[in-house]
Structures are given as C-alpha cells and as structure tokens.
C-alpha positions as CSV (number, residue, x, y, z in Angstrom):
1,M,25.3,24.0,15.5
2,V,27.5,27.0,14.4
3,F,29.2,24.7,11.9
4,A,25.9,23.6,10.4
5,A,24.7,27.1,10.2
6,L,27.8,28.1,8.3
7,L,27.3,25.3,5.9
8,T,24.0,26.7,5.0
9,I,24.7,30.5,5.1
10,L,28.1,30.6,3.2
11,P,26.9,28.9,-0.2
12,L,23.7,31.0,-0.1
13,T,25.8,34.2,0.4
14,L,27.9,33.3,-2.6
15,L,24.9,32.7,-4.7
16,L,23.3,35.9,-3.7
17,G,26.5,37.8,-4.5
18,D,26.5,36.6,-8.1
19,F,22.8,36.6,-8.9
20,G,19.8,38.9,-8.7
21,E,19.3,42.7,-8.5
22,K,22.1,44.0,-6.4
23,T,20.2,46.2,-3.9
24,T,18.0,43.3,-3.1
25,T,20.8,40.9,-2.6
26,K,22.7,43.3,-0.4
27,V,19.6,43.5,2.0
28,L,19.4,39.8,2.0
29,V,23.0,39.3,2.8
30,M,22.7,41.6,5.7
31,G,19.8,39.6,6.9
32,L,21.6,36.3,6.7
33,P,22.7,36.4,10.4
34,M,19.0,36.0,11.2
35,L,19.5,32.5,9.8
36,M,21.7,31.7,12.8
37,I,18.9,32.4,15.2
38,G,16.7,29.8,13.4
39,F,19.1,27.1,14.6
40,L,18.1,28.2,18.2
41,N,14.4,28.5,17.6
42,F,12.6,26.6,14.8
43,R,9.7,29.1,14.7
44,I,12.0,31.8,13.6
45,A,13.4,29.5,10.9
46,L,9.9,28.8,9.8
47,A,9.1,32.5,9.7
48,L,12.2,33.2,7.6
49,F,11.2,30.4,5.3
50,L,7.7,32.1,4.8
51,F,9.4,35.5,4.3
52,S,11.5,34.0,1.5
53,L,8.2,33.4,-0.4
54,F,8.0,37.1,-0.7
55,V,11.5,37.6,-2.0
56,D,11.5,37.9,-5.9
57,I,14.9,36.3,-6.6
58,N,15.6,33.1,-8.6
59,P,19.3,32.5,-8.0
60,A,19.5,29.8,-10.7
61,L,17.2,29.1,-13.7
62,L,13.7,28.7,-12.5
63,I,14.7,27.8,-8.9
64,S,13.8,30.4,-6.3
65,L,15.4,31.5,-3.1
66,A,12.5,30.0,-1.2
67,F,13.4,26.6,-2.7
68,L,16.9,26.9,-1.4
69,M,15.6,27.6,2.0
70,I,14.2,24.1,2.3
71,P,17.5,22.4,3.4
72,Y,18.0,25.3,5.9
73,L,14.5,24.6,7.3
74,I,15.2,20.9,7.7
75,A,18.6,21.6,9.3
76,A,17.1,24.1,11.7
77,F,14.4,21.6,12.7
78,S,17.0,18.8,13.2
79,T,19.1,21.1,15.4
80,T,16.3,22.4,17.6
81,N,14.4,19.1,17.9
82,G,17.3,16.7,18.2
83,G,16.6,15.3,14.7
84,F,13.9,13.1,13.4
85,S,13.5,9.6,12.1
86,P,12.9,8.9,8.4
87,K,10.2,6.7,9.4
88,E,8.2,9.8,10.3
89,F,8.2,10.8,6.6
90,S,4.8,9.6,5.5
91,S,2.2,11.4,3.5
92,P,-0.8,10.5,1.4
93,F,0.5,12.7,-1.4
94,T,3.9,10.9,-1.8
95,A,2.6,8.2,-4.2
96,P,0.7,10.7,-6.5
97,A,3.9,12.9,-6.7
98,L,6.1,10.0,-7.5
99,L,3.6,8.9,-10.1
100,L,3.7,12.4,-11.7
101,I,7.5,12.3,-11.8
102,A,7.3,8.9,-13.6
103,F,4.9,10.3,-16.2
104,V,6.9,13.5,-17.0
105,L,10.4,11.8,-17.2
106,P,9.9,10.4,-20.7
107,S,9.5,14.0,-22.0
108,F,13.3,14.4,-21.7
109,M,13.8,12.1,-24.7
110,N,12.7,15.1,-26.9
111,S,14.3,17.9,-24.8
112,K,16.8,20.1,-26.6
113,A,17.9,21.6,-23.3
114,V,18.5,18.5,-21.2
115,T,20.9,20.0,-18.8
116,L,19.0,23.2,-18.0
117,A,15.7,21.4,-17.8
118,G,17.1,18.5,-15.8
119,L,18.5,21.0,-13.2
120,N,15.0,22.5,-13.0
121,M,13.6,19.0,-12.4
122,L,15.4,19.0,-9.0
123,M,12.4,21.1,-7.9
124,L,10.1,18.0,-8.0
125,P,12.0,15.8,-5.5
126,G,12.5,19.0,-3.5
127,F,8.7,19.5,-3.7
128,I,8.1,16.0,-2.2
129,M,10.7,16.5,0.5
130,L,9.1,19.8,1.5
131,F,5.6,18.4,2.1
132,L,7.0,15.3,3.8
133,F,9.1,17.4,6.1
134,L,6.4,19.8,7.0
135,G,4.2,16.9,7.7
136,V,6.6,16.2,10.6
137,A,7.5,19.7,11.6
138,L,4.0,21.2,11.7
139,K,2.2,18.4,13.6
140,Q,3.7,19.7,16.8
141,K,1.6,21.9,19.0
142,E,0.0,24.8,17.1
143,G,2.5,24.4,14.2
144,V,-0.2,24.8,11.4
145,S,-1.7,27.8,13.3
146,Y,1.6,29.5,13.7
147,L,2.4,29.1,10.0
148,A,-1.0,30.6,9.0
149,K,-0.6,33.6,11.4
150,V,2.9,34.5,10.0
151,Y,1.8,34.0,6.4
152,V,-1.3,36.3,6.8
153,T,0.8,38.9,8.7
154,I,3.5,39.1,5.9
155,V,0.7,39.2,3.3
156,S,-0.9,42.1,5.1
157,L,2.3,44.0,5.5
158,N,3.1,43.6,1.8
159,A,-0.4,44.5,0.9
160,L,0.0,47.8,2.7
161,Y,3.1,48.6,0.7
162,A,1.4,47.6,-2.5
163,I,-1.5,49.9,-1.8
164,F,1.0,52.7,-1.2
165,Q,2.7,52.0,-4.5
166,G,-0.5,51.9,-6.3
167,V,-1.8,55.2,-5.0
168,T,1.5,57.0,-5.5
169,S,2.6,55.6,-8.8
170,G,-0.5,54.5,-10.6
171,T,1.3,51.4,-11.9
172,R,0.6,47.7,-11.1
173,A,1.6,47.3,-7.6
174,Y,3.1,44.1,-6.0
175,G,4.9,45.6,-3.0
176,F,8.3,44.1,-2.3
177,A,7.2,40.6,-3.3
178,G,7.1,40.9,-7.1
179,I,4.5,39.6,-9.5
180,M,4.0,36.2,-7.6
181,F,2.4,38.3,-5.0
182,V,-0.9,38.3,-6.9
183,D,-1.3,34.5,-6.0
184,I,0.3,34.8,-2.6
185,L,-2.3,37.5,-1.9
186,G,-5.0,35.4,-3.4
187,I,-4.4,32.6,-1.0
188,G,-4.2,35.1,1.8
189,I,-7.6,36.5,0.8
190,L,-9.0,33.0,0.8
191,I,-7.8,32.2,4.3
192,V,-9.1,35.5,5.7
193,F,-12.4,35.1,4.0
194,L,-13.0,31.6,5.4
195,L,-12.0,32.8,8.9
196,L,-14.4,35.7,8.4
197,L,-17.3,33.2,7.7
198,M,-16.3,31.0,10.7
199,N,-15.9,33.7,13.3
200,K,-18.4,35.7,15.3
201,G,-18.7,39.0,17.1
202,E,-15.7,41.3,17.3
203,K,-13.5,38.9,15.5
204,K,-15.8,38.9,12.5
205,V,-15.4,42.6,12.4
206,L,-11.7,42.4,12.5
207,Y,-11.6,39.7,9.7
208,A,-14.1,41.8,7.7
209,A,-11.7,44.8,7.8
210,L,-8.7,42.8,6.9
211,F,-10.6,41.1,4.0
212,G,-11.6,44.5,2.7
213,F,-8.0,45.8,3.0
214,L,-6.6,42.8,1.1
215,V,-9.2,43.1,-1.6
216,I,-8.2,46.7,-2.2
217,A,-4.5,45.5,-2.5
218,M,-5.6,42.9,-5.0
219,I,-7.3,45.6,-7.1
220,F,-4.1,47.5,-7.3
221,N,-2.4,44.4,-8.6
222,K,-4.4,45.0,-11.8
223,T,-4.2,41.3,-12.6
224,R,-7.5,40.1,-14.2
225,N,-6.9,36.4,-14.2
226,V,-6.2,36.5,-10.4
227,W,-9.4,38.5,-9.9
228,I,-11.4,35.9,-11.8
229,N,-9.8,32.9,-9.9
230,V,-10.2,34.6,-6.5
231,L,-13.9,35.4,-7.2
232,L,-14.5,31.8,-8.4
233,V,-12.9,30.2,-5.4
234,L,-14.5,32.6,-2.9
235,F,-17.9,31.9,-4.4
236,L,-17.4,28.0,-4.5
237,S,-15.9,28.0,-0.9
238,F,-18.8,30.1,0.4
239,I,-21.3,27.5,-1.0
240,H,-19.2,24.7,0.6
241,T,-19.1,26.6,3.9
242,A,-22.9,26.9,3.8
243,I,-23.2,23.1,3.2
244,Q,-20.8,22.4,6.1
245,S,-22.3,25.1,8.4
246,N,-23.4,22.5,11.0
247,N,-19.9,21.1,11.3
248,L,-18.5,24.6,11.3
249,N,-21.0,25.7,14.0
250,I,-22.3,28.5,11.7
251,N,-26.0,29.6,11.4
252,R,-26.7,29.0,7.7
253,K,-29.4,31.8,7.4
254,K,-27.1,34.4,8.9
255,L,-24.3,33.1,6.6
256,V,-26.5,33.6,3.5
257,R,-27.4,37.1,4.5
258,F,-23.7,37.9,5.2
259,G,-22.8,36.6,1.8
260,V,-25.3,38.9,0.1
261,V,-23.8,41.8,2.0
262,L,-20.3,40.7,1.0
263,A,-21.2,40.4,-2.6
264,L,-22.6,44.0,-2.6
265,F,-19.4,45.1,-0.9
266,L,-17.2,43.6,-3.7
267,G,-19.5,45.0,-6.4
268,L,-19.5,48.4,-4.9
269,T,-15.7,48.4,-4.4
270,G,-15.1,47.4,-8.0
271,G,-17.6,50.0,-9.2
272,A,-16.0,52.7,-7.1
273,F,-12.6,52.1,-8.6
274,L,-14.1,52.1,-12.1
275,A,-15.8,55.5,-11.4
276,I,-12.7,57.0,-9.9
277,Y,-10.0,55.7,-12.2
278,G,-11.8,54.6,-15.3
279,T,-11.4,51.3,-17.3
280,K,-7.8,52.1,-18.1
281,F,-7.0,51.6,-14.4
282,L,-8.2,48.0,-14.6
283,R,-6.3,47.4,-17.8
284,L,-9.5,46.9,-19.8
285,E,-7.8,47.6,-23.1
286,E,-9.7,48.5,-26.2
287,K,-9.4,46.3,-29.3
288,Q,-6.1,47.0,-31.1
289,K,-5.8,46.6,-34.8
290,L,-2.5,44.9,-35.6
291,T,-1.1,46.6,-38.6
292,S,2.0,45.6,-40.5
293,E,3.7,48.7,-39.1
294,K,2.9,47.8,-35.5
295,L,4.2,44.2,-36.0
296,E,7.3,45.4,-37.6
297,V,8.2,47.4,-34.6
298,A,6.7,44.9,-32.2
299,D,4.3,47.4,-30.9
300,V,1.6,45.2,-29.2
301,N,0.0,46.3,-26.0
302,N,-2.9,43.8,-25.7
303,S,-2.0,41.1,-23.3
304,F,-4.4,38.6,-25.0
305,V,-2.4,39.0,-28.2
306,T,1.0,38.7,-26.6
307,R,-0.3,35.5,-24.9
308,F,-1.3,34.2,-28.4
309,F,2.2,34.6,-29.5
310,I,3.4,32.3,-26.6
311,W,0.7,29.8,-27.1
312,S,0.9,29.6,-30.9
313,T,4.6,28.7,-30.5
314,G,3.7,26.2,-27.9
315,Y,1.2,24.7,-30.3
316,N,4.0,24.2,-32.9
317,A,6.0,22.4,-30.3
318,F,3.1,20.1,-29.3
319,I,2.4,19.2,-32.9
320,A,6.0,18.3,-33.3
321,N,6.0,16.1,-30.1
322,P,2.4,15.2,-29.2
323,V,3.0,12.0,-27.3
324,F,5.8,12.8,-24.9
325,G,6.2,16.6,-25.4
326,M,9.2,18.8,-25.9
327,G,10.6,18.2,-22.4
328,M,9.5,19.2,-18.9
329,Y,10.8,22.7,-18.0
330,S,12.2,23.0,-21.6
331,Y,9.9,25.6,-23.3
332,A,11.6,28.7,-21.9
333,Y,15.0,27.5,-23.3
334,T,14.0,25.9,-26.6
335,S,10.9,27.7,-27.9
336,S,13.1,29.2,-30.7
337,F,13.1,25.8,-32.4
338,Y,9.4,26.0,-32.9
339,N,9.0,29.6,-33.6
340,Q,7.3,30.8,-36.8
341,L,6.8,34.5,-35.7
342,P,8.8,37.4,-36.9
343,K,12.0,37.6,-35.0
344,N,11.3,40.9,-33.4
345,I,7.9,39.7,-32.1
346,Y,9.5,36.3,-30.9
347,K,12.3,38.2,-29.1
348,K,10.1,40.6,-27.3
349,Y,7.0,38.5,-26.3
350,V,8.2,34.8,-26.4
351,S,11.8,34.3,-25.9
352,G,12.8,33.0,-22.5
353,L,9.3,32.9,-21.2
354,T,7.1,30.1,-19.9
355,L,3.8,29.2,-21.4
356,H,1.7,31.2,-18.8
357,Q,-1.0,28.5,-18.5
358,G,-0.6,25.5,-16.3
359,Y,-2.6,22.8,-18.0
360,Y,-1.4,23.9,-21.4
361,S,2.1,24.1,-20.3
362,M,2.0,20.5,-19.0
363,L,0.4,19.3,-22.3
364,V,3.0,21.1,-24.5
365,E,6.1,20.1,-22.4
366,T,5.2,16.5,-21.5
367,G,2.8,15.6,-24.2
368,I,-0.4,13.5,-23.9
369,F,1.4,11.0,-21.8
370,G,2.7,13.4,-19.2
371,F,-0.5,15.5,-19.2
372,T,-2.5,12.3,-18.5
373,G,-0.3,11.6,-15.5
374,F,-0.7,15.2,-14.3
375,I,-4.4,15.0,-14.3
376,I,-4.2,11.7,-12.4
377,F,-1.9,13.4,-9.9
378,L,-4.4,16.3,-9.4
379,V,-7.3,13.9,-9.0
380,M,-5.5,11.8,-6.5
381,I,-4.3,14.8,-4.3
382,F,-7.8,16.3,-4.5
383,R,-9.5,13.1,-3.3
384,R,-6.9,12.5,-0.6
385,S,-7.2,16.0,0.7
386,K,-10.9,15.8,0.7
387,K,-10.7,12.5,2.8
388,I,-8.4,14.4,5.2
389,Y,-10.9,17.1,6.0
390,K,-13.8,14.6,6.1
391,K,-11.9,12.5,8.7
392,A,-11.3,15.8,10.6
393,I,-15.0,16.4,11.1
394,G,-15.9,16.6,14.8
395,T,-12.2,17.2,15.8
396,P,-10.3,20.4,16.6
397,H,-8.6,20.1,13.3
398,F,-11.6,20.4,11.1
399,Q,-11.4,24.1,10.4
400,S,-7.7,23.9,9.6
401,A,-8.2,21.1,7.2
402,F,-11.2,22.8,5.6
403,I,-9.2,25.9,4.9
404,A,-6.2,23.9,3.7
405,F,-8.4,21.9,1.4
406,W,-9.6,25.1,-0.3
407,C,-6.2,26.5,-0.6
408,L,-5.4,23.4,-2.6
409,I,-8.5,24.0,-4.8
410,Y,-7.2,27.5,-5.4
411,V,-4.0,26.2,-6.8
412,I,-5.9,23.7,-9.0
413,T,-8.1,26.4,-10.4
414,S,-5.3,28.9,-10.8
415,L,-3.5,26.5,-13.1
416,M,-6.1,27.6,-15.7
417,F,-4.4,30.9,-15.7
418,T,-0.8,30.4,-14.8
419,D,2.0,27.8,-14.8
420,A,3.9,29.5,-11.9
421,W,2.9,26.6,-9.5
422,F,5.5,24.4,-11.4
423,W,8.5,26.4,-10.5
424,G,10.0,29.4,-8.5
425,R,8.1,30.3,-5.4
426,G,4.9,28.7,-6.7
427,I,6.0,25.1,-6.4
428,V,7.2,25.9,-2.9
429,M,3.8,27.3,-2.0
430,F,2.2,24.3,-3.5
431,G,4.4,22.0,-1.4
432,T,3.7,24.0,1.7
433,I,-0.1,23.5,1.2
434,L,0.4,19.8,0.9
435,G,2.7,19.8,3.9
436,V,-0.1,21.5,6.0
437,L,-2.6,18.8,4.9
438,T,0.0,16.1,5.6
439,A,0.6,17.5,9.2
440,I,-3.2,17.6,9.8
441,N,-3.3,14.0,8.6
442,S,-0.5,13.1,11.0
443,Q,-2.4,14.8,13.9
444,L,-5.4,12.6,13.2
445,K,-3.3,9.4,13.6
446,D,-3.7,9.5,17.4
447,Q,-7.5,9.2,16.8
448,N,-7.0,6.4,14.1
449,L,-8.5,8.7,11.5
450,V,-5.4,8.8,9.2
451,V,-5.6,8.7,5.4
452,A,-3.0,6.1,4.6
453,E,-0.5,6.7,1.8
454,S,-1.6,3.4,0.2
455,E,-5.3,4.0,0.6
456,P,-7.1,3.8,-2.7
457,D,-8.8,6.8,-4.1
458,L,-12.4,5.7,-4.1
459,P,-14.7,7.4,-6.7
460,N,-17.6,7.6,-4.3
461,L,-17.2,8.6,-0.6
462,P,-19.8,8.1,2.1
463,D,-21.9,11.0,3.2
464,E,-20.4,13.1,6.0
465,P,-21.9,12.6,9.4
466,N,-23.8,15.7,10.4
467,F,-22.0,16.3,13.6
468,Q,-22.4,19.6,15.6
469,N,-18.9,20.8,16.4
470,D,-19.1,21.6,20.1
471,L,-15.7,23.5,20.0
472,D,-15.6,27.2,20.1
473,V,-14.1,28.9,17.1
474,P,-10.5,29.6,18.0
475,D,-9.6,33.1,19.0
476,E,-6.4,33.4,17.0
477,T,-6.1,34.3,13.3
478,D,-3.7,31.4,12.8
479,S,-6.4,28.8,13.7
480,G,-7.6,29.0,10.1
481,K,-4.9,26.8,8.6
C-alpha cells in the first residue's frame, strides 16, 4: 500500500515543483501526505479528488491537477476495496464517447501542433475512464450522496471566501478556486435549488438560506454569461420539477407560489446590487469607440470586442479547413497561422487562448465532420441520461437521477458560453456528472431497470407513469445527487 502511495505522490510532487504559482504549489506539496490517508479510506480519497477541482493549476498544457488525480482515485479504491473486475466497467455513455473520439481524430490531419494537441487528447480517454470508474465506485452505499455533500460543502466554503474578496477588493471574486469557480458554483447553485424545491419545513429554510448565499457569491463573480446560463437552467428545471411534482412528492400549487417568491427574491437581489454599486459593478460597459489610437496601443476594454478578435481568427481557421478542422485542441497553439489582426491586438487578446465558446470551438477545431459527431454525442448522452431518470421513477434513486440529469443539461447549455468543459477541470467535472449517472444506472440493475450500453436511442419515449413516490424526502443535503 505504501509503495502504491509513493508511486502516486512522488511524480505529482515533482510536477508541482516545476509548474504553477509557487505559493500555491508549496501548499499543495505540504498537503500531499493527505493522499496517503486516501489509501486507507476511499471517502477521504474521493474528498481530495473533489477538492482538486477547486485548485487552479494546470501542471501541463490544458491538463489540470484534477485530471492527474484520476489514477490516484482508482489506486485508492483498488487498495481499500480489494480491487475490482474490468467487467464492472459498463456505462451507457461509453459508446457515445468512443464515437466522439472517432469523429474528432481526423482533425489531426490538419493540425500544426500535433504533439501538443495529441498530448491534450489524452484527456478524452481519461474522461471515459473517469465515468466508468465512478460508475463502479459510487454505486456503493450512499456513494452519490456523499459526493454531493462534499461538493456542496467545498462550494459553500469557497463562496464565503469569494464574497469576502468581493466586498474587500471590489474586483471579480473567485475565492481560492480561480475563474472555473463560476461554473463550479453554477452547478452547486443548481443542486441546492433543486433540493430546495424538493424539501419541506426546516430543511427548506436551510436550503433557501444556502441558495441565497450562493447567489450572492455568483453576483460577486461578475460573469454575465454564467448568470444567463444559471437563470436559464433554473427556470427550465423549475418547470420540469413542476411537471414531475407527483413523482417528487411535491404540491404543485405550493411549488408555483414558491417559484414566484423566489423570482422576486432574485430580482430584488439584483436590483439591490445595481442600486448600491451601479452598473459598473456588474461590468455593464458602455459602448467603446475603437479609434486607430486605441487599436495601436491595444486599449480595448469591452469583452464582446475582445471575444470578436478570438472568434474572427477562428473563422479564418474554419474557412481554411472547413471539413476536418484545424485540429482538436490546436487553436491555442496555432491561431497565429490564421491571424489577420494587428500584432499587438493578436498578442494581447488572442495568442495562447482557446475559442471561449464550446460549440464554435468544436466546429473550428474539428470541422463540420467533427462537429457533427459532437452533436450526435450530446444527443446520445442526453437521451440516455433521460432514460436513466425515467427508469428511476418510483425508486429511492429518482431524486438523485433527476438532479444529475439537470447538471448534465447545465453543461450542455453552458457550452453556448464556454469551451472549458473540453479541458482542464471542466472535462473532469463533465466526466464526474456522467459517472454519477452511470452509478445510478448500475444501482438500478438489481431492479432490472438498467439502461444498457447498447440500447438504441429512441426518438420517442413512452409517457412516464404517474407514480406517487411514497418515500420521504431524504434528510441529508447529499441526497440530491
């Protein structure tokens, strides 16, 4: 066991010694002994893995520290549970993910950074390994619930720190988690929101307070695209919850009244921040006239304009390689080959950056062929996750499946605003969500309600039976996932 722990810790220590911001890496190296404890208790290893999602370090290229924690997590589980059989690795999402890889691989024919992009491509098989592994690890007793509880706890702690940063500094606040916290927090808000709708009495008050607290932290993030995505997903999930009210044991009329009150709260909170801090706090910039002088010194402070610089360069790359694209994970390294902007503008606002929009990024980097495969992938995982929560109706797993389904929808809609779900901590979070759904699907096997990996994705599904869930809403926060 000790030997296995050293095999994991020593390479990671060397990596952290050479990469990243030194203060952060020193703290991480000091915390590495905690990894040893994970080989004695898998729940500790799982908590450390979740904590790594909040560490803003990419030791190599677009690969995050959280991604490097996947082998450690598997080793810790094998040590504490006496190993596992490869036959247990089964998920309805394996075939769609393999299909996606097959569609994006041809893009490397056009890549001008085959080595760097190819190394980043390792994240895709790692993504598959993660959700297959979590499908095994989390199907044990209360595994999904424990993961949800730890996740929301860390989100809440970082939200507290972010609010402190926002109040004291006045700048955009992400706590200790870096900019990816905006979507980490968005998913946390969604989980708490759905638990708020599903619970009653004192627990509803508790979740309401936590929801309001997280919303305030989101405001201090000052990230408009996340605000839009969170509001969209909360609105749609509220409607879906109302439709599923019988299965969730919720009074629909009370739910609608509560929704009206919640909408007023969100509106008044936003209005209060506008009244106190003004539009500048929310980064609602005025129109900026781009003069030749401003362009000459690269003085552009409007985020829409700076995004245009990135997207216009991406458009040039797409026109040059419309069918198979410029190469998956290649834009950040090869955008200079397609640049038509002034050098100072390109260097400041485009060089080394990704395309900042998920669907557009996939179109530019993998072309029409790869983009088609990506859409097929999203449709397949959406339908299969929908089948999982439908199969869970009338079982103790329904609420967890319902919340995990909406976390997946959050990712799918968020791709309209960011491409971060393809790399770094984002792809690890994406794989974790699919892992939770895989675990729930595995838990349903005992009831012969499994969604098979080879099951076709039918365009039309039968209507859901209108069961009344006779189980009480769980008392724990972690029951939501």
